[in-house]
N, C-alpha and C positions, 0 to 999 in steps of 0.2 A: 690844620693838624690832621695827620693821617694815622690811622690805627690798622694793624694787620692782625688778623685772627686766622689760625690754621686748625682745621679739623683733620686729624690723622686717624685713618681707619686701617688698622692692622687686623683685618677681619672684624675686630671689635673696635669701634672708633674710640679714641681717647682724646681728651681736650688738651690742647697745647696752645699757649699764647706766645708766639715768637715770630721773628722775621724769618722768612724762608731761607734755607740753606742753599748753597750752590750744588745742585745734583741734577742728574738727568731725570726728566719727567716727561710723561706723555699726557697732554691734555685730552680730556675726554672729547670725542667728536663722533657723530653719527656714523661716519664711514670708516672709522679706525677701530679695528678689532685687535685685541691682544694676540701676540704671537709667542711662541716658545722663547725666542731670543729676547723678549722683553723682560723675562724673569732672570735677572743677573745677579741676584743676591746669593750668598752662601747658605746652603741648606744646614740648619742646625743639627749637630749630632744627636741622634736619638729621638728626633721629632716624630711623633705618630702621624702627622699630617702629610698629605701628598704635595701641598703647595701653600703658599701664603701670598696674598695680595696686599701690598701697602699702598693705600690711596689716601689722598688728602682733599679737603675742600678749603680753598683759599678764599678769604673774605677780607678785603681792604676797604676802608671807608675814610671819608673826610668829613669834617664838621665846619660850619660857618655860622656864626651868630646863634650858637646853641642848637642848631638843627643839622640833620644829616644832609650834606651837600652833594656827595657822590659816593659811589661804591662800586666794587667789582667782585664778582664771584666766579670761581671755576673749580672743576674737579680735575684731579691729576693722579696718575699712577706713577709710583716711584720705583724705578727699575732696580736700583742697587739694593733696596731692602725687600724686594719681592723675589721669591724663589719657587722652584718646582723640582721635585726629586726626579721624575721621569717624564718624557714627553708622551702625554696621553690626552687625546681629544676631549674626553669627558671631563677631565680635570681642568683643562684649559677653558672649556665652556663654563664650568662652575665658577672659576675665578673671574671670568669676563662679567658674570652677573654680579659678583661682589663689587666690581668697578661700576657697573651700571647702578647699583644701589647707591653708591657714593654720588653719582650724577644726579639721581633723583633728589637727594637731599641738598645738593648744590642748587638745584632748581627751586626747591622749597625755600631755601635760605634767601635766594635772590627775590622771590615773590614776597616773602615776609619782610625783607629789608626795605623793599619799595614802600611798604606801609609805614616804615619809620620816618620817612621824609616829612610827614606832617606832625611828628612828635616834637616836643620841646622838652628842655630839662637836661638831665644827665644822659645824653645820647650814648656816650661810651658804655655806661652800664646797661642801657637798654639793648645795645648791640651785643654786648657780652652775654646778657641773659638770653637773648635770641639765639646766639651761637650755642650756648649750653643746651638749650631746648632742642635745637636741631641735632646736636651731637647725641643727646639722649635717645631721640627718635631713631636716628641712624643705627646706634648701638643695638637697640631692640630688634630692628628689622634684620640686621646682619646676623644676629644670633639666632633669631627665629628661622631664617633661611638655612643656616647650617644645621640647626636642630631638626627641622622638618625634612631636609633632604639627607640627613645623616652624612653631612659634609660631602654631598654630591654622590653618594654611593647608592641611593635609592632612586633608580631611573624614573619611576612613575612620578614621584614627588619632584624630582628635578625638572621634568617636563612641565608639571603644573606651575612651578616657580618661574620657568622660562617665559611662560605665557603671562603670568601674573606681573612680572617685572616689566615686560614689554608694554602691557596695559598702563602700569604705573608711569612709565616714561612718557607715553603718549598723552597722558592727562596733565603732565606738568609742562608748562610753557618753557621753551629754552630761554636761557639768559643771553644777553648780548655777548659776542665773542670778546675775549680779553686779549691784550697784546702779549 
């Protein structure tokens, strides 16, 4: 039995349990930095924000004999629902860090899911609860990032967060690449 869980982070992550839709995505990778052309969504009329990053954490898993038998995790950027009003390097850098935060929590999910392998019982509930906890933690950090940087307009705080997120990424072991 395979279950799919999706973490959708539209700046503020929201829980969705569904099979992924067919859309263009960019899987997070160390060498791949977002570009202006990645933001292909329509800018909402009257939005006060300069940009929006739509990113997801995918979590699929299988069970066998009441135990977690396998799983896969990855973070992705959804081009068609991400948008940017004007091409601005500071805005692009701010949005990249939102995507990096999503990656941090994909790595945390992978690490914690590994611990589920030894658990027995209602593995789907355990996996769902784990997902909800990761989602909550991601929401909190995404909001804190925007609050403390004033959505990227406070240059000093933005620099602090750039360093902070780089350290957080370096402390979380990467997960195996998914197909």
